[in-house]
Structure formats: structure tokens, C-alpha cells
PyMOL commands that place a pseudoatom at each C-alpha (Angstrom):
pseudoatom trace, name=CA, resn=MET, resi=1, chain=A, elem=C, hetatm=0, pos=[-61.375, 27.654, 19.063]
pseudoatom trace, name=CA, resn=ASP, resi=2, chain=A, elem=C, hetatm=0, pos=[-57.722, 28.690, 19.077]
pseudoatom trace, name=CA, resn=LEU, resi=3, chain=A, elem=C, hetatm=0, pos=[-56.657, 32.116, 20.145]
pseudoatom trace, name=CA, resn=VAL, resi=4, chain=A, elem=C, hetatm=0, pos=[-53.722, 32.987, 17.944]
pseudoatom trace, name=CA, resn=ASP, resi=5, chain=A, elem=C, hetatm=0, pos=[-51.708, 36.113, 18.794]
pseudoatom trace, name=CA, resn=PHE, resi=6, chain=A, elem=C, hetatm=0, pos=[-54.428, 37.502, 21.061]
pseudoatom trace, name=CA, resn=SER, resi=7, chain=A, elem=C, hetatm=0, pos=[-53.371, 41.023, 21.845]
pseudoatom trace, name=CA, resn=MET, resi=8, chain=A, elem=C, hetatm=0, pos=[-55.290, 44.223, 21.680]
pseudoatom trace, name=CA, resn=ALA, resi=9, chain=A, elem=C, hetatm=0, pos=[-52.332, 45.818, 19.885]
pseudoatom trace, name=CA, resn=ASN, resi=10, chain=A, elem=C, hetatm=0, pos=[-53.192, 43.570, 16.963]
pseudoatom trace, name=CA, resn=ASN, resi=11, chain=A, elem=C, hetatm=0, pos=[-56.286, 45.328, 15.589]
pseudoatom trace, name=CA, resn=LYS, resi=12, chain=A, elem=C, hetatm=0, pos=[-57.214, 42.320, 13.465]
pseudoatom trace, name=CA, resn=TRP, resi=13, chain=A, elem=C, hetatm=0, pos=[-57.140, 39.745, 16.267]
pseudoatom trace, name=CA, resn=ILE, resi=14, chain=A, elem=C, hetatm=0, pos=[-60.681, 38.608, 15.525]
pseudoatom trace, name=CA, resn=GLN, resi=15, chain=A, elem=C, hetatm=0, pos=[-59.702, 37.364, 12.062]
pseudoatom trace, name=CA, resn=ASN, resi=16, chain=A, elem=C, hetatm=0, pos=[-57.179, 35.017, 13.703]
pseudoatom trace, name=CA, resn=ILE, resi=17, chain=A, elem=C, hetatm=0, pos=[-59.746, 33.214, 15.847]
pseudoatom trace, name=CA, resn=LYS, resi=18, chain=A, elem=C, hetatm=0, pos=[-60.799, 29.816, 14.554]
pseudoatom trace, name=CA, resn=MET, resi=19, chain=A, elem=C, hetatm=0, pos=[-64.320, 29.142, 15.769]
pseudoatom trace, name=CA, resn=LYS, resi=20, chain=A, elem=C, hetatm=0, pos=[-67.405, 27.212, 14.860]
pseudoatom trace, name=CA, resn=LYS, resi=21, chain=A, elem=C, hetatm=0, pos=[-70.004, 29.796, 13.928]
pseudoatom trace, name=CA, resn=GLY, resi=22, chain=A, elem=C, hetatm=0, pos=[-73.314, 29.377, 15.718]
pseudoatom trace, name=CA, resn=ALA, resi=23, chain=A, elem=C, hetatm=0, pos=[-72.024, 26.803, 18.209]
pseudoatom trace, name=CA, resn=PHE, resi=24, chain=A, elem=C, hetatm=0, pos=[-72.700, 28.946, 21.288]
pseudoatom trace, name=CA, resn=THR, resi=25, chain=A, elem=C, hetatm=0, pos=[-76.170, 29.876, 20.044]
pseudoatom trace, name=CA, resn=LYS, resi=26, chain=A, elem=C, hetatm=0, pos=[-76.904, 26.203, 19.413]
pseudoatom trace, name=CA, resn=GLN, resi=27, chain=A, elem=C, hetatm=0, pos=[-75.791, 25.311, 22.950]
pseudoatom trace, name=CA, resn=ALA, resi=28, chain=A, elem=C, hetatm=0, pos=[-78.016, 28.061, 24.354]
pseudoatom trace, name=CA, resn=ALA, resi=29, chain=A, elem=C, hetatm=0, pos=[-81.014, 26.839, 22.368]
pseudoatom trace, name=CA, resn=LYS, resi=30, chain=A, elem=C, hetatm=0, pos=[-80.402, 23.297, 23.575]
pseudoatom trace, name=CA, resn=VAL, resi=31, chain=A, elem=C, hetatm=0, pos=[-80.899, 24.396, 27.202]
pseudoatom trace, name=CA, resn=GLY, resi=32, chain=A, elem=C, hetatm=0, pos=[-83.796, 26.714, 26.300]
pseudoatom trace, name=CA, resn=LYS, resi=33, chain=A, elem=C, hetatm=0, pos=[-82.062, 30.062, 26.805]
pseudoatom trace, name=CA, resn=THR, resi=34, chain=A, elem=C, hetatm=0, pos=[-81.077, 33.000, 24.679]
pseudoatom trace, name=CA, resn=PRO, resi=35, chain=A, elem=C, hetatm=0, pos=[-77.342, 33.422, 24.026]
pseudoatom trace, name=CA, resn=ALA, resi=36, chain=A, elem=C, hetatm=0, pos=[-77.255, 36.377, 26.452]
pseudoatom trace, name=CA, resn=GLN, resi=37, chain=A, elem=C, hetatm=0, pos=[-78.910, 34.366, 29.235]
pseudoatom trace, name=CA, resn=PHE, resi=38, chain=A, elem=C, hetatm=0, pos=[-76.670, 31.379, 28.591]
pseudoatom trace, name=CA, resn=GLN, resi=39, chain=A, elem=C, hetatm=0, pos=[-73.585, 33.620, 28.636]
pseudoatom trace, name=CA, resn=GLN, resi=40, chain=A, elem=C, hetatm=0, pos=[-74.527, 34.928, 32.083]
pseudoatom trace, name=CA, resn=THR, resi=41, chain=A, elem=C, hetatm=0, pos=[-75.190, 31.415, 33.356]
pseudoatom trace, name=CA, resn=VAL, resi=42, chain=A, elem=C, hetatm=0, pos=[-71.885, 30.063, 32.036]
pseudoatom trace, name=CA, resn=LEU, resi=43, chain=A, elem=C, hetatm=0, pos=[-69.799, 32.952, 33.369]
pseudoatom trace, name=CA, resn=ALA, resi=44, chain=A, elem=C, hetatm=0, pos=[-71.482, 32.716, 36.776]
pseudoatom trace, name=CA, resn=ASN, resi=45, chain=A, elem=C, hetatm=0, pos=[-70.777, 28.954, 37.020]
pseudoatom trace, name=CA, resn=THR, resi=46, chain=A, elem=C, hetatm=0, pos=[-67.565, 28.350, 35.068]
pseudoatom trace, name=CA, resn=SER, resi=47, chain=A, elem=C, hetatm=0, pos=[-66.758, 25.136, 36.940]
pseudoatom trace, name=CA, resn=ARG, resi=48, chain=A, elem=C, hetatm=0, pos=[-69.959, 23.488, 35.667]
pseudoatom trace, name=CA, resn=TYR, resi=49, chain=A, elem=C, hetatm=0, pos=[-69.146, 24.002, 31.979]
pseudoatom trace, name=CA, resn=SER, resi=50, chain=A, elem=C, hetatm=0, pos=[-66.374, 22.840, 29.675]
pseudoatom trace, name=CA, resn=PRO, resi=51, chain=A, elem=C, hetatm=0, pos=[-63.408, 25.153, 29.035]
pseudoatom trace, name=CA, resn=THR, resi=52, chain=A, elem=C, hetatm=0, pos=[-64.551, 25.525, 25.419]
pseudoatom trace, name=CA, resn=THR, resi=53, chain=A, elem=C, hetatm=0, pos=[-68.008, 26.723, 26.482]
pseudoatom trace, name=CA, resn=VAL, resi=54, chain=A, elem=C, hetatm=0, pos=[-66.471, 29.194, 28.927]
pseudoatom trace, name=CA, resn=LYS, resi=55, chain=A, elem=C, hetatm=0, pos=[-64.181, 30.523, 26.174]
pseudoatom trace, name=CA, resn=ARG, resi=56, chain=A, elem=C, hetatm=0, pos=[-67.166, 30.922, 23.875]
pseudoatom trace, name=CA, resn=ALA, resi=57, chain=A, elem=C, hetatm=0, pos=[-69.074, 32.826, 26.569]
pseudoatom trace, name=CA, resn=ARG, resi=58, chain=A, elem=C, hetatm=0, pos=[-66.114, 35.137, 27.164]
pseudoatom trace, name=CA, resn=LEU, resi=59, chain=A, elem=C, hetatm=0, pos=[-65.694, 35.698, 23.438]
pseudoatom trace, name=CA, resn=ARG, resi=60, chain=A, elem=C, hetatm=0, pos=[-69.384, 36.547, 23.085]
pseudoatom trace, name=CA, resn=LYS, resi=61, chain=A, elem=C, hetatm=0, pos=[-69.110, 39.013, 25.967]
pseudoatom trace, name=CA, resn=THR, resi=62, chain=A, elem=C, hetatm=0, pos=[-66.114, 40.678, 24.281]
pseudoatom trace, name=CA, resn=LEU, resi=63, chain=A, elem=C, hetatm=0, pos=[-67.760, 40.862, 20.880]
pseudoatom trace, name=CA, resn=VAL, resi=64, chain=A, elem=C, hetatm=0, pos=[-71.044, 42.220, 22.204]
pseudoatom trace, name=CA, resn=SER, resi=65, chain=A, elem=C, hetatm=0, pos=[-69.279, 44.900, 24.272]
pseudoatom trace, name=CA, resn=ASN, resi=66, chain=A, elem=C, hetatm=0, pos=[-67.176, 45.922, 21.247]
pseudoatom trace, name=CA, resn=LYS, resi=67, chain=A, elem=C, hetatm=0, pos=[-70.289, 46.168, 19.108]
pseudoatom trace, name=CA, resn=VAL, resi=68, chain=A, elem=C, hetatm=0, pos=[-72.033, 48.380, 21.689]
pseudoatom trace, name=CA, resn=ARG, resi=69, chain=A, elem=C, hetatm=0, pos=[-69.001, 50.691, 21.919]
pseudoatom trace, name=CA, resn=ARG, resi=70, chain=A, elem=C, hetatm=0, pos=[-68.833, 51.101, 18.143]
pseudoatom trace, name=CA, resn=THR, resi=71, chain=A, elem=C, hetatm=0, pos=[-72.516, 51.888, 17.683]
pseudoatom trace, name=CA, resn=ALA, resi=72, chain=A, elem=C, hetatm=0, pos=[-72.867, 54.237, 20.671]
for i in range(1, 72): cmd.bond("trace and resi %d" % i, "trace and resi %d" % (i + 1))
show_as sticks, trace
zoom trace
């Protein structure tokens, strides 16, 4: 997952992210948690997980919060 030109001024920053779709959900299922539970676990213990997993958890947090703001 490469973050290319990550700035909030760039309104289309999400299109520039190269990611494997479903990878975080698959990791969560592997440990028997929902993606939300796994996100909380990863962000609470960042030293126990790979940098890629931590980036995925942060990205999920960002995307979920953006979705909530748009629908509310």
C-alpha cells in the first residue's frame, strides 16, 4: 500500500492509494475478529503488528470516519 501525494488538499487522494482490497478483513477473520475489533486491537498495540497492518488499520479508521461524516 503506497500513499502517493497524501494531502487533504487533494480531494481525490483515495484514488491514488494502491491497496489489496479485502486484505484487512481477511486478516481480521484469520484471528476471529470483525474488522472493527481488529482495527482497535492493532491501533492499541502497534508494536505487535507489522507496519503494513498498522497502515491498513489507520486507513480503515479514516475511511469509516469519512463515511460516517458524509451520511450524517
